[in-house]
KEMAR-882152 format. One record per residue (C-alpha): x, y, z; residue number from 1. Coordinates in Angstrom, 2 decimals. Layout:
<<X; Y; Z>; NUM>
...
! end
This chain:
<<-105.83; -103.04; 26.54>; 1>
<<-102.44; -104.67; 27.04>; 2>
<<-99.92; -102.13; 28.11>; 3>
<<-96.01; -102.63; 26.40>; 4>
<<-92.92; -101.94; 28.23>; 5>
<<-89.72; -100.77; 26.43>; 6>
<<-88.36; -103.23; 23.87>; 7>
<<-84.65; -104.26; 23.87>; 8>
<<-82.69; -103.55; 20.71>; 9>
<<-83.46; -105.44; 17.74>; 10>
<<-80.06; -107.06; 17.52>; 11>
<<-80.21; -108.44; 20.82>; 12>
<<-81.63; -112.00; 21.59>; 13>
<<-83.39; -112.84; 24.64>; 14>
<<-84.16; -116.03; 25.93>; 15>
<<-88.03; -116.94; 26.11>; 16>
<<-89.67; -117.59; 29.73>; 17>
<<-92.24; -119.67; 28.00>; 18>
<<-95.08; -116.89; 28.24>; 19>
<<-94.85; -114.86; 25.04>; 20>
<<-96.71; -111.79; 27.28>; 21>
<<-94.19; -111.59; 29.69>; 22>
<<-91.48; -111.80; 26.82>; 23>
<<-92.87; -108.38; 25.32>; 24>
<<-93.47; -106.83; 29.03>; 25>
<<-97.24; -107.08; 28.38>; 26>
<<-98.96; -105.92; 32.16>; 27>
<<-101.05; -109.13; 33.13>; 28>
<<-98.83; -111.88; 31.19>; 29>
<<-100.16; -114.85; 32.73>; 30>
<<-103.98; -113.71; 32.64>; 31>
<<-103.44; -113.36; 29.24>; 32>
<<-101.55; -116.67; 28.28>; 33>
<<-103.86; -118.60; 30.33>; 34>
<<-106.42; -117.07; 27.96>; 35>
<<-105.01; -117.82; 24.99>; 36>
<<-104.44; -121.25; 25.83>; 37>
<<-108.14; -121.89; 26.71>; 38>
<<-108.83; -120.24; 23.25>; 39>
<<-106.51; -122.85; 21.62>; 40>
<<-108.68; -125.24; 23.21>; 41>
<<-111.97; -124.25; 22.40>; 42>
<<-110.57; -123.72; 18.93>; 43>
<<-109.63; -127.34; 18.68>; 44>
<<-112.77; -128.97; 19.86>; 45>
<<-114.34; -126.65; 17.14>; 46>
<<-112.29; -128.11; 14.52>; 47>
<<-112.54; -131.60; 15.45>; 48>
<<-116.50; -131.38; 15.96>; 49>
<<-116.17; -129.80; 12.20>; 50>
<<-118.36; -126.84; 13.15>; 51>
<<-118.76; -123.81; 11.13>; 52>
<<-118.38; -120.53; 13.53>; 53>
<<-122.13; -120.02; 12.85>; 54>
<<-123.11; -123.75; 14.32>; 55>
<<-120.24; -123.31; 17.17>; 56>
<<-122.01; -119.81; 17.97>; 57>
<<-125.20; -121.48; 18.26>; 58>
<<-124.04; -123.92; 20.70>; 59>
<<-121.61; -121.40; 22.72>; 60>
<<-124.55; -119.14; 22.60>; 61>
<<-122.88; -116.35; 20.86>; 62>
<<-122.76; -114.82; 17.70>; 63>
<<-120.61; -116.09; 14.88>; 64>
<<-118.30; -113.05; 14.88>; 65>
<<-117.17; -113.68; 18.61>; 66>
<<-116.48; -117.11; 18.00>; 67>
<<-114.02; -116.10; 15.11>; 68>
<<-112.52; -113.70; 17.87>; 69>
<<-112.00; -116.01; 20.20>; 70>
<<-110.22; -118.26; 16.89>; 71>
<<-107.99; -115.23; 15.96>; 72>
<<-106.88; -114.63; 19.59>; 73>
<<-108.81; -111.54; 20.09>; 74>
<<-109.56; -112.15; 23.67>; 75>
<<-110.15; -108.89; 25.63>; 76>
<<-113.90; -109.04; 25.70>; 77>
<<-113.69; -112.65; 27.27>; 78>
<<-113.12; -113.42; 30.73>; 79>
<<-111.39; -116.78; 31.32>; 80>
<<-114.72; -117.84; 33.66>; 81>
<<-116.66; -117.24; 30.12>; 82>
<<-114.26; -119.42; 28.50>; 83>
<<-114.12; -121.51; 30.93>; 84>
<<-117.45; -121.83; 30.46>; 85>
<<-117.36; -121.91; 26.48>; 86>
<<-115.11; -125.12; 27.20>; 87>
<<-117.68; -127.01; 29.24>; 88>
<<-120.74; -126.18; 26.61>; 89>
<<-118.51; -127.90; 24.27>; 90>
<<-117.76; -131.03; 26.57>; 91>
<<-114.70; -130.01; 28.25>; 92>
<<-113.89; -130.80; 31.89>; 93>
<<-111.59; -127.70; 33.32>; 94>
<<-109.83; -128.61; 36.43>; 95>
<<-108.10; -125.99; 38.40>; 96>
<<-105.90; -127.09; 41.28>; 97>
<<-104.34; -124.87; 43.88>; 98>
<<-100.44; -126.07; 45.04>; 99>
<<-98.71; -125.41; 48.28>; 100>
<<-97.78; -121.73; 48.97>; 101>
<<-93.89; -121.13; 48.06>; 102>
<<-93.33; -117.68; 50.06>; 103>
<<-90.36; -117.02; 48.35>; 104>
<<-92.12; -116.15; 44.89>; 105>
<<-95.47; -115.18; 43.47>; 106>
<<-97.49; -117.38; 42.84>; 107>
<<-98.77; -117.73; 39.11>; 108>
<<-101.74; -118.68; 36.86>; 109>
<<-101.28; -121.88; 34.47>; 110>
<<-103.11; -123.49; 32.15>; 111>
<<-102.43; -126.81; 30.12>; 112>
! end
C-alpha cells in the first residue's frame, strides 16, 4: 500500500519532479513509476495486437481481472520482474543498464 506524506496547501503550485508519485510524497516513488511505465508498455502491446483482455490473459497466463488491473494501473500485486516477464511473453525485449556510481547522490530506478 502506498504511504502518503503531508500535502501542500491547495492554492500553492509546485513544479513537477518528473515523477508524480514522488510529487505526491509516496514512499518508493521510483518503483511505482517504473511499474507504471512497464504497465503502459504492456497495455500498448495489447492494444496494438487488438487483443481482448481474455486473450491477453491467456497469453500471459493470468485471468482477465489481472489484465484489467494492469491496464488500470492497479499494480500493487505485481512485481517489476513479473511485469518484465509479461513484456517478454508479449514479444518485447527488456534491457537493463547500470550507470557508473555517482557517490554524491543516491541512484534511482528509471524505465523508458
